[in-house]
C-alpha positions as CSV (number, residue, x, y, z in Angstrom):
1,M,74.6,48.4,16.0
2,K,76.7,45.6,14.9
3,S,74.1,43.2,16.3
4,L,71.2,45.0,14.3
5,K,73.0,44.6,11.4
6,R,73.6,40.9,11.8
7,K,70.0,40.2,12.7
8,I,68.4,42.2,9.2
9,R,71.0,40.6,7.0
10,S,70.3,37.5,8.6
11,A,65.8,38.1,7.8
12,L,67.2,39.7,4.5
13,L,69.3,36.2,3.7
14,V,66.0,33.7,5.1
15,A,64.1,36.0,2.8
16,T,65.6,35.1,-0.2
17,V,66.2,32.0,-0.1
18,I,62.7,31.2,0.5
19,A,61.8,33.8,-2.6
20,L,64.6,31.4,-4.4
21,L,62.8,28.1,-3.8
22,L,58.8,29.6,-4.6
23,V,59.9,30.4,-7.8
24,N,61.9,27.7,-8.7
25,T,59.3,25.3,-6.9
26,G,56.2,27.5,-7.5
27,C,52.8,26.4,-6.4
28,D,52.4,22.2,-5.8
29,S,48.9,21.4,-7.5
30,T,49.3,17.0,-7.0
31,S,46.1,17.2,-4.6
32,Q,44.2,17.6,-7.0
33,L,45.2,16.7,-10.5
34,K,45.6,13.0,-11.0
35,N,47.6,11.0,-13.9
36,N,47.1,8.0,-15.3
37,G,50.8,7.6,-16.2
38,N,50.4,8.8,-19.9
39,V,52.1,12.1,-20.1
40,A,53.4,14.5,-22.0
41,T,57.2,14.2,-22.3
42,S,59.8,16.5,-23.8
43,G,60.2,15.1,-28.1
44,N,56.8,13.8,-28.1
45,L,53.8,15.5,-29.8
46,A,51.8,17.7,-28.1
47,P,48.3,16.4,-26.6
48,A,45.9,17.9,-28.4
49,F,42.9,20.6,-26.8
50,K,40.7,22.6,-27.6
51,L,39.1,25.2,-25.0
52,T,38.0,28.5,-25.2
53,D,39.6,31.3,-23.2
54,T,38.0,34.2,-21.3
55,R,36.7,36.4,-24.0
56,G,34.9,33.5,-25.7
57,T,37.8,32.6,-28.6
58,T,38.3,28.9,-29.1
59,Y,42.1,27.6,-29.2
60,D,43.2,24.6,-31.0
61,L,46.0,23.6,-30.9
62,S,46.2,21.1,-33.9
63,S,45.2,24.5,-36.1
64,L,48.8,26.0,-34.8
65,R,51.3,23.7,-36.7
66,G,53.7,26.2,-37.7
67,K,54.2,28.2,-35.6
68,K,55.9,27.7,-31.9
69,V,53.5,27.4,-29.3
70,Y,54.0,28.9,-25.8
71,I,51.7,27.8,-22.4
72,E,52.1,28.9,-19.3
73,F,50.0,26.7,-16.4
74,W,48.8,29.0,-13.5
75,G,45.8,29.2,-11.4
76,T,44.3,32.2,-9.2
77,W,45.3,31.0,-5.8
78,C,48.7,30.3,-6.9
79,S,50.8,32.7,-5.2
80,V,54.4,32.4,-7.1
81,C,52.0,32.9,-10.2
82,M,50.3,35.6,-8.6
83,A,53.5,37.5,-8.0
84,N,54.5,36.4,-11.5
85,I,51.7,37.7,-13.2
86,A,52.4,41.2,-14.8
87,E,55.6,39.5,-16.1
88,V,53.8,36.8,-17.9
89,N,51.8,40.2,-19.0
90,N,54.7,41.9,-19.8
91,T,56.3,39.0,-22.4
92,Y,52.5,38.6,-23.9
93,I,52.4,42.1,-25.4
94,K,56.4,42.1,-26.1
95,F,55.4,39.2,-28.2
96,S,51.9,39.4,-29.4
97,T,52.8,41.2,-32.8
98,R,54.9,38.0,-34.0
99,K,52.9,36.2,-35.8
100,D,55.1,32.7,-35.9
101,I,54.5,32.8,-32.4
102,V,51.5,31.6,-29.7
103,F,51.1,32.8,-26.5
104,L,48.7,30.9,-24.3
105,T,48.1,30.9,-20.5
106,I,45.2,27.8,-18.6
107,A,43.7,27.9,-15.5
108,S,41.8,24.7,-14.8
109,P,38.3,25.9,-13.2
110,Y,37.1,23.1,-10.2
111,A,40.6,22.4,-9.7
112,S,43.2,22.3,-6.7
113,G,41.0,24.9,-5.5
114,E,40.6,26.9,-8.7
115,K,37.7,29.5,-9.0
116,S,34.7,28.1,-11.2
117,P,34.8,29.1,-15.2
118,E,32.2,32.7,-14.4
119,D,34.3,33.5,-11.4
120,L,37.7,33.1,-13.0
121,T,36.4,34.8,-16.1
122,S,35.1,38.1,-14.0
123,W,37.8,38.3,-12.3
124,Y,40.4,38.2,-14.6
125,N,38.0,40.6,-17.2
126,S,38.4,42.8,-14.5
127,T,42.0,43.5,-14.9
128,I,44.7,44.9,-17.0
129,Y,46.0,41.5,-18.0
130,R,45.8,41.3,-22.0
131,F,47.2,37.5,-22.3
132,P,44.5,34.5,-23.2
133,V,43.6,32.5,-20.4
134,L,42.2,28.9,-21.5
135,L,39.6,27.3,-19.6
136,D,40.6,23.6,-18.4
137,N,37.4,22.3,-16.4
138,N,38.7,19.8,-13.9
139,G,42.5,20.0,-15.1
140,V,41.5,17.6,-17.8
141,I,44.5,19.0,-20.4
142,A,46.8,19.9,-17.4
143,N,46.8,16.3,-16.3
144,A,47.5,15.1,-19.7
145,Y,50.2,17.6,-19.8
146,G,51.8,15.9,-16.5
147,I,51.5,19.6,-14.8
148,R,52.3,18.7,-10.9
149,A,53.3,22.2,-10.1
150,Y,51.9,25.9,-10.7
151,P,53.1,28.1,-12.8
152,T,54.8,25.2,-15.1
153,S,55.6,26.3,-19.0
154,V,55.5,24.4,-22.3
155,F,57.6,24.9,-25.1
156,I,56.2,23.4,-28.3
157,N,58.2,23.2,-31.9
158,T,56.3,24.4,-35.1
159,K,55.9,20.7,-35.4
160,G,53.8,20.3,-32.5
161,E,56.6,18.5,-30.2
162,I,57.3,19.6,-26.5
163,V,60.6,20.9,-26.5
164,K,61.0,22.3,-22.6
165,Q,58.4,21.7,-19.7
166,S,59.6,24.0,-17.0
167,P,57.8,24.6,-13.5
168,G,58.2,27.5,-11.4
169,A,58.4,31.3,-12.6
170,M,59.0,31.9,-15.9
171,T,60.6,35.6,-16.6
172,T,61.2,37.3,-20.2
173,A,65.0,37.3,-20.8
174,N,63.9,33.3,-20.1
175,F,60.8,33.2,-22.7
176,T,62.7,34.8,-25.1
177,Q,65.9,32.6,-24.4
178,I,64.2,29.4,-24.8
179,I,61.6,30.8,-28.0
180,A,64.9,32.1,-29.7
181,S,66.1,28.0,-29.6
182,I,63.2,26.7,-31.1
183,K,62.4,25.8,-34.7
């Protein structure tokens, strides 16, 4: 009996360590997202973009000045992203009525093994999730932001400056704390 309990405890410990590593590190995306060394960093203006989401709405980052902006870079191929997708949706729903916050996610069709824009759109529109998914073909914007792992969260202040960039899954509690600290 003691031997069985030890085996169960050991298995639980190993599973916990693996889960923590996945949540804290995310899925590697460096194989296809190349970078020229000019990447966005905290304190600098966020790289501009104009992207369309899976529902046909276009978002222009420059038009969002004066609002706090959250961007999550993610992929359907990323196990950590998919394990955390319900949390992302719940966070979006919780904050979607706030006029001072814009909540966006960006997926990169054709980069890092992501689906085509059509397949990604078809898949996403068949789900229950409601957060906007902007399409960054070939990972051009992800590259400009220096994204090296999925998911990665980027927080932008009302001046358009990057305040925080954090790889790994973002919980609603972490989001709430960070967004409250942004001016």
